[in-house]
C-alpha positions in Angstrom: -6.1 2.7 -2.0 -7.1 5.6 0.3 -6.7 9.0 -1.2 -5.5 11.9 0.8 -3.7 15.3 0.3 -0.4 16.2 1.7 0.5 19.8 2.4 4.2 20.4 2.0 4.1 23.6 4.0 2.6 22.1 7.1 3.8 18.5 6.5 0.5 17.0 7.4 -2.0 14.7 5.6 -5.7 15.4 5.3 -8.6 13.7 3.7 -9.2 14.1 0.0 -12.7 15.2 0.8 -11.4 18.5 2.2 -11.0 21.5 0.0 -8.2 23.1 2.0 -5.4 22.3 4.4 -6.8 22.4 7.9 -3.7 24.1 9.4 -2.6 26.8 6.9 -5.9 26.9 4.9 -4.2 26.7 1.5 -6.7 25.7 -1.2 -6.3 22.2 -2.7 -5.6 23.6 -6.2 -2.7 25.8 -5.0 -0.2 23.8 -2.8 -1.2 20.4 -1.5 -0.4 17.5 -3.8 -2.5 14.4 -4.1 -1.2 11.1 -2.8 -2.5 7.6 -2.2 -2.0 5.3 0.8 -2.6 1.6 1.0 -5.1 0.5 3.6 -2.5 -2.2 4.5 0.8 -0.8 5.9 4.0 -1.9 4.3 4.9 -4.2 7.2 1.6 -6.0 6.8 2.4 -6.7 3.2 5.9 -8.0 4.1 4.2 -10.3 6.7 1.9 -11.7 4.1 4.8 -12.2 1.7 6.7 -14.2 4.4 3.6 -16.3 5.0 3.4 -16.9 1.2 7.1 -18.0 1.2 6.4 -20.4 4.1 3.4 -21.8 2.2 5.5 -22.3 -0.9 8.1 -24.2 1.1 5.4 -26.3 2.7 3.8 -27.0 -0.7 7.2 -28.1 -2.1 7.8 -30.5 0.8 4.3 -31.9 0.9 3.7 -31.8 -2.9 0.4 -30.0 -2.6 -0.4 -28.2 -5.8 -3.2 -25.9 -4.6 -1.0 -24.7 -1.8 1.6 -23.7 -4.3 -1.0 -21.5 -6.1 -2.1 -20.0 -2.9 1.5 -19.2 -2.0 2.0 -17.5 -5.3 -1.0 -15.2 -4.7 0.3 -14.5 -1.2 3.6 -13.4 -2.6 2.8 -11.5 -5.8 -0.4 -9.6 -4.8 1.4 -7.8 -1.9 4.5 -7.2 -4.0 2.3 -5.4 -6.6 0.8 -3.3 -3.8 4.2 -2.4 -2.4 5.7 -1.4 -5.8 2.4 0.4 -6.7 2.7 2.7 -3.7 6.2 3.7 -4.7 5.4 4.8 -8.3 5.0 8.5 -9.0 1.8 9.2 -11.0 
């Protein structure tokens, strides 16, 4: 995950290494709230899930056990990432 701060007054994101909002210069302790962003965008995760579903179908048709395990990883790992981004901490 990539950490960043979000300033609700300016509605901009800025790196977690900054100590203040670059636009309104509010200190990090006062108004900006910390958030995390995945390095893979949500549509990238959905694409990986669809590839995993295709691999699961192919493993069922061709009876390849190791491909079934790969397809499970391609489905469940991005799902965890997608739901992990939506949880409030």
